[in-house]
C-alpha positions, 0 to 999 in steps of 0.5 A, a space after each residue: 721395677 728392679 726386673 723386667 717382668 711383662 706379667 707384672 707389667 700387665 697389672 699396670 694396664 686396666 684394659 687387660 682386665 677386659 675379655 673378648 668373647 670370653 677370652 683374654 685380650 691378647 693384644 698384638 697391635 702395638 705398632 698402631 697404638 699402645 695400651 696405657 697404664 693406669 698412671 698415664 690414665 690417672 694423670 689425664 683424669 687428674 689434670 681435668 679434676 684438678 688443673 684444667 686451665 688454658 696454658 701460657 695465657 693466665 697468671 692465676 694459680 690453675 693456668 700457671 700449674 697447667 702451663 708448668 706441666 705442659 712445659 715440664 713434659 717438654 723439658 722431660 721429652 728433652 731428657 728422654 731423647 737426650 737433647 741439650 735443649 727443649 726449645 727446639 722441641 714442638 709438640 703437634 698432633 702426631 708424627 704425620 703433622 710433624 713431617 708436614 710441618 717440615 715439608 711446609 716450613 722448611 721444605 717449601 722455603 729452602 727446596 728448589 724445583 731441581 732439588 731432589 728427595 730420597 725416600 725408602 721403599 720401607 716408608 709409612 705414608 706419612 713420610 711419603 705423601 707430604 713429599 708428593 705434595 711438596 713435589 707437586 708444588 714444586 713443579 715435579 721436584 724429583 723424588 726417589 726411593 731406595 729399594 730393599 734387599 732380598 731379606 727386606 732390609 734397606 739396600 745400602 749399596 743402592 742408597 749410596 748410588 742414589 745419593 747424588 749431590 742433587 739430593 737435599 733431603 733423606 727421609 728415612 724411617 728408624 724402624 719399619 711399622 710393617 716389617 720391623 726392619 731396623 735402618 742403620 740410621 747413624 750410617 745413613 745419616 753420616 753418609 748423607 751429611 758428608 753429601 751435604 744432604 739433611 735427614 729427617 727420620 720418622 721415629 714413630 716406630 723406633 723412638 718407643 723401642 730403642 734407645 734414642 739419643 739425637 746428639 749421637 744419631 746426628 739427625 737433622 729432624 726427628 718426628 714421632 707420636 706419644 700414643 705409640 709409647 704409652 702415652 695419650 693420643 693427639 700428641 706428636 713431637 718434632 725435634 729440629 736441629 736449633 739452627 735449622 728450626 730458627 730459620 723455618 717460617 711458621 706452620 699455622 698461624 693465629 694466637 700464641 705463635 706471635 710476638 706483635 701483630 699490626 695490620 701491615 706487620 706481624 713478628 713471630 713469638 720465640 721457639 718453640 712457640 712460633 710453631 704451636 699456634 692456638 690452644 695446643 693439647 695441653 691436657 694429653 701433653 701433660 699426662 704424656 710425661 707419666 709415659 716417659 717415667 714409666 718407660 724410663 723406669 723399665 729402661 729402653 735397653 731392657 725393652 729392647 732386650 725383651 722384644 728381641 726375645 719375643 721376636 726370636 721366639 715368635 719368628 720360631 713358632 711362626 715358621 713351624 706352620 706350614 702355610 704361613 709366609 714370613 716377611 722381614 729380615 728374620 734376625 731379632 738383631 735387625 728387626 724390631 717388635 713387629 712381624 708381617 706374614 700371610 697365609 698361603 691360602 687364606 686372605 689377611 682379612 679373614 685371618 684377622 677376623 677369625 683371630 678376633 673371634 679368639 681374642 687375638 688382635 692383630 692388624 691386617 691390610 696395607 698398613 699405610 705403606 702401599 709402596 712397601 706392599 708393592 715391593 713385596 708383591 702382595 696387597 696386604 699382610 697380617 701383622 703382629 707387633 709387640 710391646 712391653 706387656 706382651 709374653 711368649 704365651 701371646 705368641 702361643 695364643 697367636 699360633 694357636 688362633 692360626 690353627 683355627 684359621 686352618 680349621 675353619 677353612 678346612 685345612 687340617 688333617 684328612 681334610 686338607 688332603 
């Protein structure tokens, strides 16, 4: 693709041929999962039609082909995130499992009771709960959360004050799944490393939307998922700095992750297989490579530019509605492709239901981010999230559907008074 045209891009996504209640699908929930292009769907179907065999086990042609496709995606992923090596890239089921792997294999081995973990109020439960469980396991190891500023950005002054010598790990999202807030990762990592703290980045939202270079970023752990970047479900990625990964213990035990097994002694397989026990989700990993090809052909900088334009337009249109309260930085330069809002009178769940009747798909609820909801002073929000196939017409459809909310609840014209 020489130019970025979301209307042409949509033609690559079969789901947009569907209608809901006789209306075209307006899909504004890509922060939850993205739709899949035909190339990814066909790659997965083709694998099962032509190549299906277990990997790393057989010497026959099908098994070797399947293994090559699986390992080809690992190498492809290394190029996508600009990793010099691929042996420190582990395939998991999702971002959540990747973070749990770090908590179990690194945290339980290297963190002590008096060490501290620094989180932020922006985090998804996937980057809260594993550290809560670890804290309980370590008999109450302290955890602290960096607050937000009034415009819902990370309070960097508070971060610097809270980054004491006892903090051994900073666990931070690259982009909020609720507000779209983009965190200043390079600054956070630089300051944390000067404090001799390691940094785990939850990249579930940032990697699909922003150019990611692990060398330039200089993080220690990076976790993200395929399904939020056009790929199949059931595939997570964990990148770990090699010298750290070498010291970590296995997360799961079983086949493939061993070198030798005896009754009184076991030796582990080389990286990354030490952390990939049992039969992996090899078909979906193989198909994931096509998603990476698709994104790279578009260009991550072009994707970011497109989303900034959509966010700018959506913020303008939504701010014109009298009963809509917006959350987040409200600056497209600081905000990714997600906007959270509430209706001043109508509950978010009712808003979501009425929008669904109009063919508009948004997410409502606490978005697996209850600490953030508490910081915002609400129990839930409505969220519209964008990706490569969304257009300004989708934003217009959202605004029109919100007008229908007012009609249903009698909040228009003379009835409103």
